C-alpha positions in Angstrom: 10.5 40.3 -24.6 11.6 43.4 -22.9 11.2 44.0 -18.9 9.5 47.4 -18.3 11.4 47.8 -14.9 15.0 47.2 -16.2 14.8 47.3 -20.1 16.6 43.8 -20.2 15.8 41.7 -23.3 14.7 37.9 -23.0 14.5 35.4 -25.8 12.3 33.1 -23.9 9.1 33.6 -21.9 10.4 31.1 -19.0 13.7 33.3 -18.5 11.4 36.4 -18.6 9.0 34.9 -16.0 12.0 33.7 -13.8 13.6 37.3 -14.1 10.3 38.9 -13.0 9.9 36.9 -9.8 13.2 36.7 -8.8 14.6 40.2 -9.4 11.6 42.5 -9.4 9.1 40.2 -7.0 6.4 40.5 -9.5 4.3 37.4 -10.6 3.7 36.9 -14.4 0.1 37.3 -14.1 0.4 41.0 -12.5 3.0 41.9 -15.3 0.8 40.7 -18.2 -2.1 42.6 -16.7 -0.3 45.8 -16.3 2.0 46.0 -19.2 1.0 43.6 -21.9 -3.0 43.2 -22.2 -5.3 45.0 -19.7 -8.6 43.8 -21.6 -7.6 40.3 -21.6 -9.2 37.7 -19.0 -12.8 37.8 -19.6 -14.9 35.1 -21.3 -15.7 35.9 -24.8 -19.4 34.7 -24.1 -20.5 35.6 -20.8 -17.7 37.9 -19.6 -16.6 35.7 -16.5 -13.0 35.9 -15.5 -10.9 33.2 -17.4 -7.9 31.5 -16.2 -4.4 32.9 -16.8 -2.2 30.4 -19.0 1.2 32.2 -19.3 3.0 35.6 -20.4 3.3 34.3 -24.0 -0.5 33.0 -24.0 -2.4 35.3 -21.7 -5.5 34.1 -20.7 -7.9 31.6 -21.8 -10.5 32.7 -24.2 -13.6 31.0 -22.4 -14.3 30.4 -18.7 -15.8 27.0 -19.2 -16.4 24.2 -21.9 -19.8 25.0 -22.1 -19.0 28.7 -23.3 -16.3 27.4 -26.0 -18.9 25.2 -27.4 -21.3 27.7 -27.7 -18.8 29.8 -29.3 -17.7 27.0 -31.4 -21.6 26.5 -32.4 -21.9 30.0 -33.4 -18.7 30.7 -35.5 -17.9 27.5 -37.2 -19.5 26.0 -40.1 -21.0 22.4 -39.9 -18.1 21.1 -42.3 -15.5 22.8 -39.7 -17.4 21.2 -36.8 -17.3 17.8 -38.4 -13.9 18.1 -39.2 -13.0 18.8 -35.7 -15.0 15.9 -34.3 -13.4 13.8 -36.9 -10.0 14.7 -35.8 -11.0 14.4 -32.2 -12.1 10.7 -32.5 -9.2 9.7 -34.3 -7.0 11.1 -31.7 -9.0 9.2 -29.0 -9.0 6.0 -30.7 -5.4 6.4 -31.3 -4.8 7.0 -27.3 -7.3 5.0 -25.8 -8.3 2.1 -28.3 -11.0 1.6 -30.8 -13.7 0.4 -28.0 -13.4 3.8 -26.4 -13.8 5.6 -29.7 -16.6 3.8 -30.8 -18.4 4.5 -27.6 -18.0 8.3 -28.1 -18.8 8.1 -32.0 -22.1 6.5 -31.2 -22.7 8.8 -28.5 -23.1 6.5 -25.7 -23.0 8.2 -22.3 -22.8 4.9 -20.2 -20.0 2.6 -20.9 -20.1 -1.0 -20.9 -18.6 -3.1 -18.3 -16.3 -4.6 -21.0 -15.4 -1.1 -21.8 -14.5 -0.2 -18.6 -12.3 -3.0 -18.2 -10.6 -2.5 -21.6 -9.8 1.3 -20.2 -8.8 -0.1 -16.8 -6.4 -2.7 -18.8 -5.1 -0.3 -21.0 -4.2 2.3 -18.3 -2.7 -0.5 -16.1 -0.3 -1.6 -19.1 0.6 2.1 -19.9 0.9 3.4 -16.6 1.7 0.7 -13.9 4.4 -0.8 -16.0 6.1 2.4 -15.9 5.4 2.9 -12.2 6.8 -0.6 -11.0 9.9 0.3 -12.9 10.8 2.9 -10.3 13.0 2.4 -7.3 11.3 2.8 -4.0 12.9 6.2 -3.7 11.4 7.5 -7.0 8.1 5.7 -6.0 8.0 7.8 -2.6 9.1 11.0 -4.6 6.3 10.4 -7.2 3.6 9.9 -4.5 4.9 12.9 -2.6 4.7 15.1 -5.8 1.1 13.8 -6.5 0.2 14.5 -2.7 1.5 18.2 -3.1 -0.4 18.6 -6.4 -3.6 17.4 -4.7 -2.8 19.8 -1.6 -2.3 22.9 -4.1 -5.3 22.1 -6.0 -7.4 21.6 -3.0 -6.2 25.0 -1.6 -6.8 26.7 -4.9 -9.9 25.3 -5.3 -11.2 26.3 -1.8 -9.8 30.0 -2.1 -11.8 30.2 -5.4 -15.0 28.8 -3.9 -14.5 31.2 -0.7 -14.0 34.2 -3.2 -17.0 32.9 -5.3 -19.2 32.9 -2.3 -18.0 36.5 -1.0 -18.7 37.7 -4.3 -22.5 36.2 -4.2 -22.9 37.5 -0.9 -21.8 41.2 -2.2 -24.4 41.0 -4.9 -27.2 39.9 -2.7 -26.8 42.8 -0.5 
């Protein structure tokens, strides 16, 4: 990528993003919107704004899973949908075990107590062992990281909810 401000060439988008932020005080989303693709950022189904991913990927194509599903149902053949479903089930079974995959393939919305317990045990084996292997300092750092992510997520969510409320108020006026 070439910087439109100083004509410097970059081989990675990470390096280019860092350059934009540190050298030109421009966030990657603003740069993308201005110089790369002005038309991007709207859901292909409903036209609502979508989430920015990165300079190399741009924006998500859909604002929600329901819009993505609507698009998928309109544009894919039954065979393609079935292949996608089969691949997803295989991945789920590989990751979470047969009980979880079986429940999804049968279309069960409620999990049995046995299934809940099996998932809990699987997660405990997979993640608690790693966590317990950490030193006390590493555990404290891990908890702080999660806490900061939580705070950041809640502040983003609060800001977007507030913005949504303001937009609705402007529409009704």
